[in-house]
C-alpha positions, 0 to 999 in steps of 0.5 A, spaced: 441 462 407 445 465 401 442 468 394 444 461 390 438 459 386 436 455 381 431 454 375 426 449 376 420 447 371 412 450 372 408 445 370 402 451 371 406 456 368 409 451 362 416 455 363 422 455 367 422 459 374 427 461 379 427 458 386 431 457 392 436 452 392 433 448 397 427 446 394 427 439 392 426 436 385 424 431 382 424 432 375 417 436 371 412 432 377 417 435 383 417 442 380 409 442 383 412 442 389 415 449 390 411 452 384 406 452 390 409 457 394 410 461 389 403 461 387 401 462 394 405 468 393 401 470 388 395 469 390 396 473 396 398 479 392 393 479 387 388 478 393 390 485 395 391 488 387 382 488 387 381 489 381 387 495 379 393 490 378 393 484 376 399 479 376 401 475 372 407 470 372 411 467 367 412 469 360 407 464 358 402 466 363 395 468 360 392 473 366 384 474 366 382 481 364 387 486 362 392 486 367 398 491 367 403 494 372 404 500 366 404 501 359 410 498 357 409 491 362 402 486 362 405 483 369 411 483 373 414 478 379 419 479 383 421 473 387 428 474 390 433 479 392 435 481 385 428 479 383 425 475 376 420 479 372 417 478 367 417 484 361 420 490 360 420 494 366 422 489 373 420 490 380 422 497 384 427 494 390 428 487 390 436 486 392 436 487 400 438 481 404 433 476 406 427 480 402 422 478 399 417 483 394 412 481 390 406 486 387 406 492 382 409 498 385 412 494 392 418 498 395 422 494 400 427 501 400 433 495 399 432 495 406 435 488 409 429 482 411 423 486 408 417 482 406 413 486 401 406 483 398 401 488 394 400 493 389 404 499 391 406 496 398 412 499 401 417 497 407 422 503 409 426 499 415 429 493 416 425 487 418 418 491 416 412 486 412 407 490 408 401 486 405 395 489 402 394 495 396 398 501 398 400 498 405 406 502 409 411 498 413 417 501 418 422 498 422 420 491 424 413 493 423 407 489 420 402 492 416 397 488 413 390 490 410 389 496 404 392 502 405 394 499 413 401 503 415 405 501 420 409 506 421 412 506 428 418 502 430 415 494 432 408 497 431 403 492 427 397 495 423 391 489 420 385 491 417 383 497 412 386 504 412 389 502 420 394 506 423 399 504 428 404 510 428 407 508 436 412 504 437 410 497 439 404 500 438 398 495 434 392 498 431 387 492 429 381 493 425 378 498 419 381 505 420 383 502 428 388 508 430 394 506 435 398 514 434 400 512 442 406 507 444 406 502 446 398 503 444 393 498 442 387 499 438 382 493 438 376 494 434 374 497 427 375 505 428 378 506 434 384 510 436 389 511 442 389 519 444 390 517 452 394 522 456 399 517 460 403 522 463 397 524 468 397 521 473 393 515 476 386 516 479 387 514 486 381 516 491 384 517 498 391 517 495 394 513 500 395 506 498 401 505 493 398 503 486 401 497 482 403 498 475 405 504 472 401 505 465 406 504 459 401 504 454 393 504 452 389 499 450 383 501 447 377 498 444 373 504 440 374 512 440 370 518 443 362 517 442 364 510 439 365 506 445 365 498 446 363 493 450 368 489 452 364 482 454 365 475 457 370 477 461 373 472 467 373 475 474 380 477 475 384 475 481 390 479 481 391 486 483 392 488 475 386 484 473 381 486 469 373 485 473 368 485 470 360 486 472 359 481 477 366 483 481 362 490 481 356 489 483 359 484 489 363 491 491 357 494 491 354 490 494 359 491 500 359 498 499 351 499 500 352 493 506 358 499 509 352 505 507 347 501 511 351 500 515 354 507 516 347 511 515 345 506 522 351 507 526 351 515 526 343 514 527 339 520 528 334 518 522 340 518 517 339 513 511 344 510 505 341 511 498 344 506 494 343 509 488 348 515 489 352 512 494 349 518 499 348 518 506 343 523 509 343 528 514 341 526 521 338 529 526 339 529 533 336 533 539 341 535 543 340 540 550 332 542 546 337 543 540 336 540 532 343 539 529 343 535 522 352 532 524 355 528 528 360 535 528 355 539 531 351 535 536 359 533 539 360 541 539 353 542 543 354 535 548 361 538 549 359 545 551 354 542 555 359 537 558 364 544 559 358 547 563 357 541 567 363 540 569 364 547 571 358 546 575 359 540 578 366 544 580 363 548 584 358 543 587 365 540 589 366 546 594 359 547 595 359 539 598 366 540 601 363 547 606 358 542 607 363 536 609 367 541 614 361 544 617 358 536 618 365 535 621 365 541 625 358 540 627 355 547 624 350 543 619 345 538 619 339 537 624 345 535 630 349 541 631 355 543 636 356 549 638 362 551 637 364 556 643 360 552 649 359 545 645 352 544 646 349 539 641 342 540 639 338 536 634 333 539 629 333 546 632 332 549 625 326 544 623 318 543 625 316 536 629 314 535 636 316 527 635 323 524 635 323 516 633 330 513 634 326 506 631 329 503 625 328 496 622 330 492 627 325 495 632 326 501 637 333 503 640 336 505 646 338 512 648 344 511 651 349 515 655 344 520 657 345 525 663 341 525 669 335 530 667 333 536 672 327 535 677 322 540 677 316 543 675 318 547 669 324 541 667 323 539 660 329 535 660 330 527 659 331 523 665 334 517 664 334 510 668 338 511 674 334 517 676 327 513 675 331 508 679 332 513 684 325 515 684 321 509 685 326 506 690 324 513 694 317 511 694 318 503 695 322 506 702 316 511 702 311 505 702 314 501 707 311 494 708 317 489 705 316 494 698 322 494 693 324 496 686 323 490 681 328 489 675 324 493 670 323 498 674 316 497 678 314 498 685 312 491 688 306 492 693 307 493 700 305 488 707 300 492 711 298 488 717 292 492 720 287 490 726 289 484 725 289 483 717 294 485 711 293 489 706 297 490 700 296 499 699 297 505 702 289 506 702 287 499 704 291 501 710 289 508 712 282 506 710 283 501 716 285 504 721 281 511 718 274 505 720 277 502 727 279 510 729 272 512 727 269 506 733 274 508 737 271 515 737 264 512 738 267 508 744 270 514 747 263 518 746 259 513 749 264 513 755 264 521 757 256 520 757 256 514 762 261 518 766 257 524 766 251 520 769 255 517 775 258 524 776 251 526 776 249 521 782 255 522 785 259 528 784 265 526 785 265 519 784 266 515 778 260 511 776 257 507 771 252 511 766 244 510 767 240 508 761 235 512 760 230 508 764 234 509 771 238 503 769 245 502 771 249 502 764 255 498 766 257 499 757 258 507 759 262 512 764 261 519 765 267 523 768 265 529 773 258 527 773 253 532 772 256 537 777 263 538 773 263 543 769 266 540 762 270 535 761 273 532 765 281 529 765 282 522 766 290 521 768 294 515 770 290 512 765 295 506 763 296 504 756 290 500 753 292 493 751 285 489 749 280 490 745 277 495 749 281 498 753 281 504 754 287 509 751 291 515 754 293 521 751 300 518 750 297 511 745 293 517 741 299 522 741 303 515 738 296 514 733 296 521 731 303 521 728 302 515 726 297 518 722 300 524 720 306 520 717 301 516 714 299 522 710 305 526 709 307 519 705 301 519 702 303 526 700 310 525 697 307 519 694 303 524 690 308 528 689 312 524 686 307 519 682 306 527 679 314 527 676 312 521 673 312 521 665 305 522 662 304 516 658 303 509 662 302 503 658 296 499 660 293 492 658 297 486 655 305 485 653 301 485 645 298 491 645 298 499 648 294 504 648 297 512 652 290 514 652 283 510 653 280 514 647 285 510 642 284 504 640 289 499 638 284 494 634 289 490 631 293 484 634 300 486 638 298 494 636 299 500 638 295 507 638 298 513 640 295 520 639 288 522 639 283 519 634 290 515 632 287 507 629 292 502 630 287 496 627 292 492 622 296 487 626 302 489 629 301 496 626 304 502 630 300 509 630 303 515 633 299 522 632 293 525 633 288 522 628 294 517 625 291 511 622 295 504 620 289 500 618 296 495 613 299 488 617 306 491 621 304 498 617 307 504 621 304 510 621 307 517 624 304 524 625 298 528 625 293 524 619 298 520 618 296 514 613 299 507 612 293 503 610 298 498 605 301 492 608 308 492 610 307 500 609 311 507 613 308 514 613 312 519 617 310 526 617 304 530 617 298 528 612 303 522 608 300 517 605 302 509 604 297 507 600 301 501 597 304 495 600 311 495 602 311 503 600 315 508 604 312 516 604 317 520 607 315 527 610 309 532 610 305 531 605 308 525 601 304 520 597 305 514 595 303 511 587 305 504 587 308 498 590 314 497 593 316 503 593 319 510 597 316 517 595 318 523 599 313 528 596 308 528 591 306 529 584 304 537 585 310 537 591 317 534 589 322 534 594 330 533 592 334 527 596 341 531 598 348 528 601 347 521 597 353 518 597 355 515 590 352 508 589 357 502 589 352 496 588 346 494 582 340 497 586 343 503 590 342 510 589 347 515 584 348 522 586 349 528 580 356 526 580 355 519 578 350 521 573 355 527 570 360 522 570 357 517 566 354 521 562 362 524 559 364 517 559 358 515 554 359 521 550 367 519 550 365 513 548 359 515 542 365 519 539 370 515 540 366 510 535 363 514 531 370 517 528 373 509 528 367 507 524 367 514 519 375 512 519 372 503 516 367 506 512 372 511 509 378 506 509 374 500 506 370 505 501 378 507 498 379 499 498 372 497 494 374 502 489 382 501 488 381 494 488 375 496 482 380 499 478 386 495 479 380 489 476 379 493 470 385 494 468 388 487 469 382 486 464 384 491 460 391 488 459 391 482 457 394 481 450 390 477 445 394 477 437 393 472 432 399 469 430 401 469 422 400 463 420 398 455 421 402 452 426 405 459 429 404 462 436 404 469 438 407 471 445 405 478 448 404 483 454 400 488 455 399 494 459 392 497 462 390 503 467 384 504 469 382 511 474 388 509 477 388 502 478 393 499 474 396 492 470 400 488 466 400 482 463 402 476 459 399 472 453 400 466 448 396 465 442 397 458 438 394 456 431 393 450 429 397 447 423 390 446 420 389 453 420 382 452 424 384 452 431 386 457 436 389 457 443 389 463 447 392 464 455 394 469 459 396 472 466 396 479 468 398 482 475 394 488 478 397 494 483 393 491 488 396 485 488 392 480 484 393 475 479 388 473 474 389 468 468 385 467 462 384 461 457 380 461 451 379 457 445 377 458 437 374 454 431 374 457 426 370 455 419 
């Protein structure tokens, strides 16, 4: 473009005016096209001047009202670098290259590309634009509105008394002030006073923030804040976020707080209004603490003490193991010097039962015990067999020892009769000897009678009537001074033969031998065990006063009763009333089915229960009791359990407690760390989202068909964002289309689109 102009006719003014050489003309009628542009400029200037000044165009113009620029000129119009004035005074400056100046007192200060419209408007820098009464624009700046001032380089001030003092700043609205560099003041009275050098808000300080604050966007001022509405949900790290996003994050924070409170336990609660978590109340070691640290410290101290106790117990257990291994401790002990083994030396009890769950056991390897009147040694099977064998041999008559240790009956043939016991044989012999004695006595009487009658002769005795008693002979007769010795008597053979002394001596010897054998048998019988099994193989009673009334039951001991089927009662007044029950010990009672009571006064009254030890009492089915409610016992030397139903010892319990404490500590630490990180992430995302919303520019093009592209930045509590936007005004000046893209410090991207219609 050059400085050449041409004159054109203004139909409305009825005069010639200067116009650009590029303007088209069609005679007087065509010149109206050019004048429309000039009229528009004049109207803009008139609108901004108000009542303070009136601008007229042309010498023949008749402005309405009193129009004057000063006392000497009624109106002044300047168009182009040299300006055109009407009246005695020209415009202040219209000589700058590509400048346009219109308005009384308008001043372009001879700068390049200035646009000045309105009375007393001023442009102080190249390419500045000032529109409105008293407006001032600096280098590349735009000031639109009465007393609007855009003094910062590339700044924009729109609205009455709007001020854009910072470079690249924008002030939109009455009394809006953008004093900071690269800042935007949106709305009446908005100001930009933030300290951009301050560090951004970063709660955790462990995560890098996206975007650096290069300026400020303000929609109000201290004490006069505005609400930014209709904000779309941000997505980029530097996008603004709306309330719905904050509510969503608040819900997450509440869930985290609730979960954290539940994980902490101890009655801890979460307050969603304040975001605080109440103190827990843990009862540990009999002390109430209100934080995890104290609870862990308490547990740590106690675990440390337990560890020390376990170490001491381990030493003691090792000592016990060594003593057990050496045989110096326990029920079974062995003397280190004599190597003699004792059982239960230091405990009471008079019965030792070796029966097991499969039944009675065989004790093997028993040495031969002493057999005498004072011996209390155990007798082995060999000794019993030898004893039985000697008895069978003493009995004779084919008697022998059976496989079960019993002695078979002898077979004696005496007096033509077979008998099977020594008693029967002795009785038979005694009867016959008695008979023989009587016969001999009678014979002696008869012989006496013969001697009386026939001295020196052997005669039959006589009966009382004097007749011969052929059944009696008395030797020596009546003249004999004493018994007569009958010599040379042959051995009697038949039943009624006389026997001689030799036969009697033999018989006497036999009787004496039998008596000796009987005495020996009695002595041997005395050495047998004091218990004898009587009755069938299904039941046994050792003492006629102790009834085993149940089927296949056993009762041993005074007053013992085994009334249950397959029951066993051992001990004075022992009672095995339940089926398959076992009661061992004085006054022991096993009344439950399949129950076992071992020990004096023990009571197993429940099904399938076991009472072990003196005074032990069961209180439920399928249980084992080693004491009672008032007299509990410890179970010692318990090996470490391996199966799910095994008992555990103190060592296993302490190990489990230590492991549980460690897992609880680890879980609590992990949950606290996760909670803190989650809260920090939520805060960072929220702050960055707000900054992203604030950073999106929404500038309006200066005229129809124009498009403006703008960039913006924002920061909020450590979250920052940068944005780029574009706005297009339709050619009919009624539609505005705007879109923007922002990137937050978290890396999230936000997009905004807007459409507006003006009527």
